[in-house]
Steps between C-alpha positions, in 0.01 A plus 500: 500500500704258709583148385559267795672160496392282791553152639164320505408368843394144573122444479421865415725573203513873429181593687653569841763738367249664265273565799781667694568720198138599431451603864739795449306819415761583234407185305219610268484165311675163540505234227645149471697502176682254276857555393818595682316667790208356695304805617430830328420777747363839400602743774420865563710761673555875510845470341745254350697524824195400707439200274867399517485516881187282500669240278826488695360526853167314479466289185852361459524410869203261497615145571483305174562799272809418294521821300320792342515708183351849509356667191376860494234605250640789297199577283144368477346450155190298584348419836185305589401489132533875452755643256651784697628705204142530371375613842767770517410622150133533595597694814718737293218559252255573781739755649525682167122526464 
């Protein structure tokens, strides 16, 4: 997850920069957010290094991007409404049977 601080552009606000970001294939989701950062970008990559390269070489170099903060997901507990620990337990039980 990458938080992005941007300078809004005259007449288009955040939309123009958001469009440049969502055109990258690495950008899975792009959201306008409130708070310290303006955009929240969910990115995918084969490794942390690949994601870091994307942020430093592509995302941070877009005109109007003031800064970024990168967060890596360490463990998933619930995703898309599904509690992942329960899914894993069911899989373990099925393997035992």
